C-alpha positions in Angstrom: -13.5 14.5 16.1 -17.1 15.1 14.6 -19.6 12.3 15.0 -21.0 10.3 11.8 -23.8 11.9 10.0 -27.0 10.4 8.5 -25.9 10.2 4.7 -22.1 10.4 5.2 -19.6 7.8 3.0 -17.5 5.8 5.0 -14.7 4.4 2.7 -13.6 0.9 4.6 -10.0 -0.2 3.3 -9.7 -4.1 3.2 -6.4 -5.6 2.7 -7.3 -9.3 2.9 -6.5 -9.7 6.6 -8.6 -10.8 9.4 -8.9 -7.7 11.2 -9.9 -5.6 7.7 -12.5 -8.0 7.2 -14.2 -7.6 10.3 -13.8 -3.8 10.3 -16.1 -3.8 7.4 -18.5 -6.2 9.1 -18.8 -3.8 12.3 -18.9 -0.7 10.0 -21.6 -2.1 7.9 -23.4 -3.5 11.2 -23.2 -0.1 13.1 -23.8 2.6 10.4 -25.0 0.7 7.0 -28.7 1.8 7.5 -27.6 5.3 7.5 -24.8 6.0 5.6 -23.1 4.8 2.3 -20.4 2.0 2.9 -17.8 1.2 0.0 -15.3 -1.2 0.7 -12.0 -1.0 -1.2 -8.8 -3.1 -1.9 -5.4 -2.1 -3.0 -4.1 -5.3 -4.3 -0.4 -6.1 -4.3 1.0 -8.6 -6.9 3.3 -10.1 -4.4 0.4 -11.3 -2.1 -0.3 -15.0 -1.6 -2.7 -15.9 -4.2 -5.4 -17.4 -2.0 -5.9 -13.7 -0.6 -8.3 -13.1 -3.6 -10.3 -16.4 -2.8 -10.6 -15.0 0.6 -11.4 -11.5 -0.7 -14.5 -13.3 -2.5 -15.7 -15.0 0.3 -15.9 -12.2 2.7 -17.6 -10.0 0.1 -20.3 -12.4 -0.6 -20.4 -12.9 3.4 -21.2 -9.2 3.8 -23.0 -8.9 0.7 -20.8 -5.7 -0.6 -18.8 -5.3 -4.2 -15.3 -4.8 -3.3 -13.6 -2.0 -5.3 -10.3 -2.0 -6.4 -7.8 0.9 -5.9 -4.5 1.1 -7.9 -1.9 3.5 -8.5 -1.9 4.3 -12.0 2.0 4.8 -12.0 2.6 1.0 -11.1 0.0 -1.0 -13.2 1.5 -4.4 -12.4 0.9 -3.2 -8.7 4.1 -5.0 -7.8 6.4 -4.3 -5.1 9.2 -5.7 -6.8 8.5 -3.3 -9.7 8.3 -0.3 -6.8 11.4 -1.3 -5.7 13.6 -1.4 -9.1 12.3 1.9 -10.1 13.0 3.5 -6.8 16.1 1.8 -6.1 15.2 1.1 -2.8 13.5 -1.7 -0.5 13.2 0.0 3.1 13.4 3.0 5.0 15.4 3.6 8.1 12.2 4.6 10.1 10.8 0.9 9.0 8.5 1.9 6.3 9.1 1.0 2.5 8.4 2.2 -0.8 5.8 -0.3 -1.9 3.7 1.1 1.2 3.8 4.6 -0.4 3.2 3.9 -3.9 1.1 1.0 -3.8 -1.2 1.7 -0.7 -0.9 5.5 0.0 -0.7 6.9 -3.3 -3.5 4.3 -4.7 -5.9 5.4 -2.1 -5.3 9.2 -2.8 -6.0 8.3 -6.5 -9.2 6.7 -5.3 -10.1 9.9 -3.5 -9.2 12.5 -6.3 -12.5 10.5 -8.0 -14.3 9.6 -5.1 -15.8 11.3 -2.0 -15.5 9.8 1.7 -16.3 11.3 5.0 -14.8 8.8 6.9 -12.4 6.1 6.5 -11.8 2.8 8.2 -9.0 0.6 8.5 -8.1 -2.6 10.5 -6.7 -1.1 13.8 -7.2 -3.7 16.3 -7.5 -3.0 20.1 -4.0 -3.8 20.7 -2.9 -1.3 18.0 -4.4 2.0 19.8 -1.0 3.8 19.8 -0.7 3.0 15.8 -4.1 4.1 15.1 -3.1 7.4 17.3 0.1 8.0 15.1 -1.8 7.5 12.0 -4.5 9.8 12.9 -1.7 12.6 13.4 0.7 11.9 10.5 -2.0 10.7 7.9 -5.7 11.9 8.4 -8.1 12.9 11.3 -11.2 11.4 9.8 -10.8 7.8 10.7 -13.3 5.6 12.7 -11.5 3.2 15.0 -14.3 0.9 14.9 -12.4 -2.3 16.2 -10.5 -0.4 19.0 -14.1 1.3 20.2 -15.4 -2.7 20.1 -12.4 -3.9 22.0 -11.7 -6.7 19.0 -8.2 -8.2 18.8 -6.9 -9.3 15.9 -7.3 -12.9 17.3 -11.0 -12.2 18.1 -11.3 -11.1 14.3 -10.1 -14.7 13.2 -12.3 -16.2 15.5 -15.4 -14.2 14.2 -14.5 -15.4 10.7 -13.7 -19.1 11.7 -17.2 -19.0 13.6 -19.0 -17.7 10.1 -17.5 -20.3 8.2 -14.9 -18.2 6.5 -11.4 -19.8 5.9 -8.7 -17.5 6.8 -6.3 -16.7 4.3 -3.8 -19.6 3.4 -0.7 -17.2 4.7 -2.0 -17.5 8.2 -1.7 -21.4 8.2 1.8 -21.3 7.0 2.7 -19.6 10.0 2.7 -15.5 8.7 1.2 -13.2 11.5 -0.1 -11.0 8.8 -1.5 -11.4 5.4 0.9 -8.9 3.6 3.3 -9.5 0.7 5.3 -12.8 1.2 8.8 -11.9 1.8 7.7 -8.3 3.5 10.8 -6.0 3.4 9.4 -3.8 6.5 10.6 -7.3 8.3 13.7 -7.4 10.1 13.2 -10.5 12.2 15.5 -13.4 11.7 12.5 -15.6 12.6 10.6 -14.2 9.8 13.2 -14.3 7.1 13.7 -17.8 7.9 10.2 -18.4 7.8 10.0 -17.2 4.1 13.1 -19.0 3.2 11.5 -22.3 4.6 7.9 -22.1 3.1 8.4 -19.8 0.1 12.4 -20.5 -0.9 12.2 -18.8 -4.5 10.9 -15.8 -2.7 13.6 -15.6 0.1 16.0 -16.1 -3.0 14.5 -13.3 -5.1 14.8 -10.8 -2.3 18.0 -11.9 -1.4 19.2 -11.1 -4.7 17.3 -7.7 -5.6 18.5 -6.7 -1.9 22.2 -7.6 -2.7 21.7 -5.9 -6.2 20.2 -2.3 -4.6 22.4 -2.6 -1.7 19.6 -3.1 1.0 20.4 -4.6 4.2 17.1 -6.3 5.1 17.7 -8.5 8.2 18.7 -7.5 11.7 21.1 -10.4 13.3 23.2 -10.3 16.6 22.5 -6.7 16.5 23.3 -5.4 13.1 21.6 -5.1 9.9 22.8 -7.9 7.3 22.1 -9.2 3.9 19.9 -12.2 3.6 22.2 -14.5 2.0 24.2 -13.8 5.2 21.6 -14.9 7.3 22.5 -18.2 9.2 19.4 -21.0 8.5 19.1 -21.3 12.3 19.3 -17.8 13.1 16.0 -16.8 15.4 14.7 -13.7 17.0 11.3 -13.3 18.8 8.5 -15.7 18.2 6.2 -14.4 15.3 2.7 -13.9 16.7 1.1 -17.0 15.4 -2.7 -16.5 14.5 -3.1 -20.1 14.7 -2.4 -20.6 18.4 -4.0 -17.4 18.9 -7.4 -18.2 18.0 -6.7 -21.7 18.9 -8.4 -22.8 15.5 -5.8 -23.8 12.8 1.2 -2.3 4.4 2.9 -1.2 10.0 6.0 -3.2 10.2 6.6 -7.1 11.0 8.1 -8.2 14.2 
């Protein structure tokens, strides 16, 4: 991969998570004196509302203006609207139509009107394989700034807390990522019973919509079942707990 040149433009895709926030910080520190750094967010209506507070705090901390990129085909930026229109909620390979239309196509729409020589996403040190897969299937001009700095997700969260930035509320509720509440890429009964406990109305909505569209979202005892069939006591592997990981409190969920 070619090296970054003076005057290049670097697009940092900020997802309202700890990793992408620190990816923006590292990029600015490393390249800000000789490149144009643009920080962009693609909002999703189903994210926790505290993500917007976190984005404002990070923007003020870094001294940047966070640009908004959306897909004009979905002005609501709602995953629920995507699922209804596409008559699907998740794909067999672990992906989801909401990621395609609200993230990937939103990025492509931004690129139609803007130039970027490089892109930065929040791939952390434990996600090297995911980064390599992304550069093979999506694009090659991605800078692995967190991998190069050997920063894990927990270390990114630690940096933010030390800087006085309150992490997104969703982490404190036990979720491993600051993604949409009720992420349909998740198949873990542990995850879905967390949603049922913390956000019962979201769980009810996902159960109703998945039934209506014929989508089995959760895996239990080795088979995919509907959410309304999931026993409340069912558990899978433990979720990655940001609180215990750092000791202080879009790819597929566990």
